[in-house]
C-alpha positions in Angstrom: 14.6 11.2 -8.3 17.8 9.6 -9.7 15.8 6.4 -10.4 13.2 8.4 -12.4 15.8 10.1 -14.4 17.4 6.8 -15.2 14.1 5.3 -16.2 13.3 8.3 -18.5 16.8 8.1 -20.1 16.4 4.3 -20.7 12.9 4.8 -22.2 14.2 7.6 -24.5 17.0 5.3 -25.8 14.5 2.5 -26.4 12.1 4.8 -28.3 14.8 6.4 -30.4 16.0 3.1 -31.5 12.5 2.0 -32.6 12.0 5.1 -34.7 15.3 4.9 -36.5 15.3 2.5 -39.5 18.7 1.4 -40.6 20.2 1.7 -44.0 19.0 -1.3 -46.1 20.9 -2.6 -49.2 18.2 -3.8 -51.5 20.7 -6.1 -53.3 21.7 -7.9 -50.1 18.9 -7.7 -47.6 16.8 -10.8 -46.9 13.0 -10.6 -46.8 12.9 -10.4 -43.1 15.2 -7.3 -43.0 13.3 -5.6 -45.8 10.0 -6.1 -44.0 11.2 -5.0 -40.6 13.3 -1.9 -41.7 11.2 -0.4 -44.4 7.9 1.6 -44.1 5.0 0.1 -46.1 6.8 -3.2 -46.8 5.3 -6.2 -45.2 6.4 -9.8 -45.6 4.7 -10.4 -48.9 6.2 -7.3 -50.6 9.6 -8.0 -49.1 9.5 -11.5 -50.5 8.5 -10.1 -53.9 11.6 -7.9 -53.8 13.9 -10.8 -53.1 12.2 -13.0 -55.8 12.5 -10.2 -58.3 16.2 -9.8 -57.5 16.8 -13.5 -57.8 15.1 -13.7 -61.2 16.4 -10.4 -62.7 19.7 -9.8 -61.0 20.8 -6.9 -58.8 19.1 -3.6 -58.8 21.1 -0.9 -60.5 19.1 2.0 -59.0 16.8 2.4 -56.1 14.1 3.4 -58.5 14.3 -0.1 -60.1 12.2 -1.2 -57.1 9.2 0.1 -59.1 9.6 -2.9 -61.3 8.5 -5.1 -58.4 4.8 -5.7 -58.3 3.2 -3.9 -55.4 6.0 -1.4 -54.9 5.0 2.2 -55.8 6.9 5.3 -56.3 5.4 6.6 -53.1 6.7 3.6 -51.2 10.2 4.2 -52.6 10.1 7.9 -51.7 8.9 7.1 -48.1 12.0 4.9 -47.7 14.6 6.6 -50.0 16.8 7.8 -47.2 17.0 4.3 -45.8 17.8 2.5 -49.1 21.1 1.7 -50.7 22.3 -0.4 -53.6 
């Protein structure tokens, strides 16, 4: 019984860490971090964010992400609680 409780506890820790997305600074995160931590952002959009930032400077607002091709207001809203500048 103790072994089952331990297994359930470990599984719950594993699952909870997979659900939680960390806070991502859009002015510092690399493409890999953006793609892995944000919902609806794959490798291509993540690289577009990095490229935009390189060409135009730091974002001054989270909403500035809408200036990146392929990033919609809905994508921003789905991730707003995980984004920082």
